[in-house]
N, C-alpha and C positions, 0 to 999 in steps of 0.2 A: 673440226678437231685439229690440233697441232700435228705437224708432220713428225715423223720419228726423229729427224735431226733436231728439231726444236725441243722435243721432249728429252732427248739425251743431253742437250746443252743445259736444260733446266735442272735435270738430275745432277749433273756435274756441279753446277753453280750451287744448288741447294745443299749438296753434301759437303762442298767446300766450306760453305758458311757454317754448317753444323759442326764440322770438325774444328774449324778455326776458332769458333766461339767456345765450344764445349771443352776441347782439350786445351785451348788457350786459357780458359778459366783455371784448369788444373795447373798449368805452367805458372800462371800468375800467382796462384796460391802457394805453390812450392817455393817461389822466390820471395814472396812478401808476407804470406800468411793472412792477407787481408780478405780474400774471397770467402774462405771457410767452406766446410763440406756442404752445408745447406745451400750456400751460394752457388757451388758447382752444380748441384742437383737442379736448382732452379734455372741455371743457365742452359743446361741441356733441354729441360722442358720448355722453356720460353723460346729458344731458337727453333725447336721443332714446330711449336705452335705457329711462330711467325712464318716459317717456310711453307707450312700447309696452306695458310691463308694466301701467301704470295704466289705459290707455284702449283697448288693443288689442282687448279683447273687447266694447267698446261700439261704436266707430266704425271699427276697423281701424287707428287711429293712423297715418293717411297723413301728416298734418301738412304736406303738400306737394302742390300742384296737379299737378306733373309725375308723382308717384307715382300719384295718382288717375287721370290720363290713361293711364298705363302699364297700370293694372289694367283700364281700359275696353278698351284695344286687346288685352289678353290674354283678354278675354271673362269676366273675373272680377268686373266691377262694372258696374251698369247705366248706360248713357250718359246717361240723363235726370237722374241724380243727380250727375253730374260737376260741372256748373256750380254747384249749391248747395254742394257740398263746397268748390270753389275759392273761392267768395265767403266762406264761413265761415272758411276758412284765412286768407284775405287780411285779413278784418276782425280776426281775432285778432292777426295780425302787426302791423297798423297800430296797434292799441290798445297793443301792447307798445312800439312805437317812440314813440308819443305819451307814454306814461308815462316812458320813458327821457329824452325831451326835457324833460319837466317836472322830473325828478330831476337831470339834468345839462345845464343850459342852455348850459354852456361847451363841450360836446362838439360837434365840427364835423360829422362824417359819420354819427354814431350807428351805426357798424358797417356802413355801406353797402359793397357789393362793387364794387370798381373794378379794372380791368386794370392790372397793373404796367407793361406796355408796349403792344404792339399789341393792338387789340380782337380781331382775327382769331385771335391766339394763345389768348386767353382763351376765345373761342367754342369752339374745338376742344377745349380742356381741359375746359370745362364739359360738352360733349357726351360726352366719354369718361368723365368722372367720374360723370355721372348714369347713363350706360349701365352702368357697373360697379355702382353703387348699386342700380339697378332690377333688375339681374340677380340680385343677392344677395337682394333683397326677394322676388322671384318664387320663388326657391329655398327660402326659409325660411318663407313665408307659406302659410296655408290659405285658399283662396278669395281674398277681398280683405282678409283680416285678418292683420295682423302680430302674431301671438300664439303663444306657446309658450315652452318652456324655452330654446331657442336663438335665437329670432327677435330678441329685444331685444339680446342680446350681439352677434350677427352684424351686425345693421344699425348699431348704435351703434359697433361697432369699425370698420366700413367708413367711416362718416362721420368718425370721429376720424382714421383713417389718411389719408384723402384731404385733410382739412383740414390735417393735419400737413405733407404734402409739397407740396400745390398751393395752399394758402391764400395764401402770400406772392406768388404769381404772378397768380392770377385771383380769389382770394377763396374758392374752393371752395364756391360757393353751393349748387348742385344743387337749388335750390328757388326758384321765381319769387316766392312770397309773402315768403320771408325777405329777398330782395333788393329787392322793390318797396317794402316798408314803410319801411325807413330811408331809401331814396332819395327817396321822396315827402315824408316828414316833414322831412328835412334839405335838401330841394330840390337834390339831386345826381342829376339825371336823365341825365347824360352816360353813354353806353355801357349804359344800362339794357336796351336791346334784347337785348344779349348774354345777360343773366341771365333774360330772359323767354322767349326762344326756345330757347337751347341745351339747358337741362335737359329741356324737353318733347321735343325731338328725341332726346336721349340715352335717355330713358325709353321712347320708342316703339321705338327700335332694339334695345333689350334684349329685346323680346318675341319677335321671330323668332330671336334668338340662343338664348333659353331653349328655344324649341320644337325647335331642332336638337339641343341637348345633353341636354335632359330632356323627351323626348316623353311626353305623357300619353295613354295608351290609353283610359282611362275618366275623363275630367275630372269633378271634383266639380260637381254642378249648382249654379246660382245659387239661393240660398235665397229663399223667398217673402218679399217685402219688400225684396229687393235687385234685383228685376226692374224 
């Protein structure tokens, strides 16, 4: 098993690539109109799919503090490593937004997630979207690792699906690090609380749902080094 240092580097790199490609698609579309909304949704889904296959066997390819917290509540990931994972993910996301700021100084929001109307509406949407995402992640992952023939396809498809129909309303973040980075770099902190809290709540709520529909009689033990 990879050391904690290697796993943290993998999470940082993976989240950097996720935010650079995903929010980069939004920036590109804002400037040129060429990517289109379906293109943005597919970009987020495809980059997550690619990172799961590339990094899933190293760090689990969480790429998302909400997913890491969901794994902790499911008993699949050591609680003491959740904070280092979240820090690594956030640093990767911020680095991506800083690079995009340097490349596209004329971009206003850098792909920041903002509610289309009421913040409460977006909060509920983000809770449900992340609940759905985490439920799928729990179903297709082994332990705290999103790795396998179907995991990348399933998780990437869910992200693309949710971004496709909910993106125009709430941004379909489902990821505190993905929302925090462009908000901080572009100084658009309004409604940021929605995207920091709702995904975590949704991920936590997915755990008891999974326990009801897919009870595990002999759960896989946490590997040494994951304790």
